C-alpha positions, -999 to +999 in steps of 0.1 A: +393+535-349+356+547-345+343+571-371+333+603-362+305+601-386+276+575-380+255+562-409+233+537-395+201+558-392+211+571-358+197+605-348+234+619-350+236+602-387+202+620-397+213+652-382+244+651-404+229+641-438+198+663-435+177+651-409+141+635-413+131+663-435+152+648-463+137+614-459+103+628-454+106+646-488+116+614-504+089+597-490+063+622-501+077+614-539+071+578-530+036+582-518+028+606-546+036+580-572+020+551-552-013+572-549-010+581-586-007+544-598-034+533-573-057+561-587-055+554-623-090+538-625-101+571-609-130+554-589-102+543-565-091+579-558-102+578-522-089+545-511-056+554-527-053+585-506-063+563-476-036+542-482-013+571-487-019+588-456-014+557-437+018+550-453+034+586-447+020+585-409+038+551-404+070+571-420+065+596-394+061+572-364+092+552-374+068+521-382+072+496-410+064+515-443+077+493-472+065+496-507+053+461-502+032+474-473+020+503-492+006+478-516-009+458-494-025+489-475-037+500-510-054+467-518-072+466-487-084+503-490-095+496-527-114+464-518-134+480-490-137+515-504-139+512-543-177+519-542-170+551-521-144+564-544-166+555-575-196+576-557-174+606-552-156+604-586-190+606-601-204+635-580-173+654-584-172+649-624-210+659-627-205+689-605-172+699-625-192+694-659-219+714-646-193+742-640-177+741-672-208+740-691-223+771-672-191+789-679-192+781-714-228+790-718-240+756-726-262+757-694-285+782-678-274+802-649-240+814-663-212+827-640-232+822-608-242+785-616-205+780-627-192+792-593-218+774-573-210+740-588-173+744-588-174+753-553-196+723-546-169+701-564-143+714-543-164+708-509-170+671-520-134+668-527-122+680-495-148+661-476-136+628-496-099+636-486-107+642-451-128+608-449-097+589-464-073+604-442-095+586-414-091+552-430-075+522-412-075+486-424-110+471-415-129+506-411-161+510-427-161+539-451-197+546-447-190+555-410-158+571-421-178+594-443-200+602-415-172+615-394-153+630-423-180+653-437-184+667-403-149+671-397-148+694-427-167+720-407-158+712-371-120+716-380-118+748-404-082+754-399-073+716-407-098+719-438-079+750-447-045+732-445-059+708-474-074+733-495-037+748-494-023+714-501-047+708-532-041+744-545-002+739-543-004+705-559-026+721-587-003+750-594+026+723-595+008+703-620-002+735-639+033+747-642+048+712-651+024+687-660+048+657-658+049+662-620+012+650-616+026+616-607+039+632-574+015+657-566-008+635-547+022+635-522+017+668-515-021+665-506-011+636-483+014+656-464-015+684-459-039+655-448-016+640-423-006+675-409-042+684-407-051+652-387-022+656-365-029+692-355-069+680-350-056+653-328-034+675-309-061+702-304-084+674-291-059+663-264-054+699-253-092+702-248-095+669-231-066+679-207 
């Protein structure tokens, strides 16, 4: 007698158990934890997001995306891009410190300088993330940076999606600090969404 409900991963089974959305939500948690672990040295933040985007993209495309592969991608990204992550981390940290110092009156310029420094820190962070979203094994980070910083301006809608992802993840951590281990998953989802939208827009224009 054939069972009326399939549980072998077929489209019918996915529909019964909540569809790919449930799997995607779980994968977001896995990616968030993985990116957090890879980012613990801080200077590996950019490569960690690069590996996270690759992993989540593979999940959406039904390609191999095991934890082992995630770890291997992470090691590849860190080996080739640790210097890029370190440079971005230093710049963002300095701008953030300037913003805090100015806001507290320790630096001249007051509120205006604090807003400018904080805004620049966000811009650098978004450019770093959009660069990380372009990473593939073997890619040169300096080339990715040249493309990524241009995309920030050339794709304002995608950049807005990334900003929303950052804002939501920040709010989640502010409300419940222990969720910092999964918050990067929200940013990865926004990065993948931004890149897929950009690719679709480019295809329509080419057609």
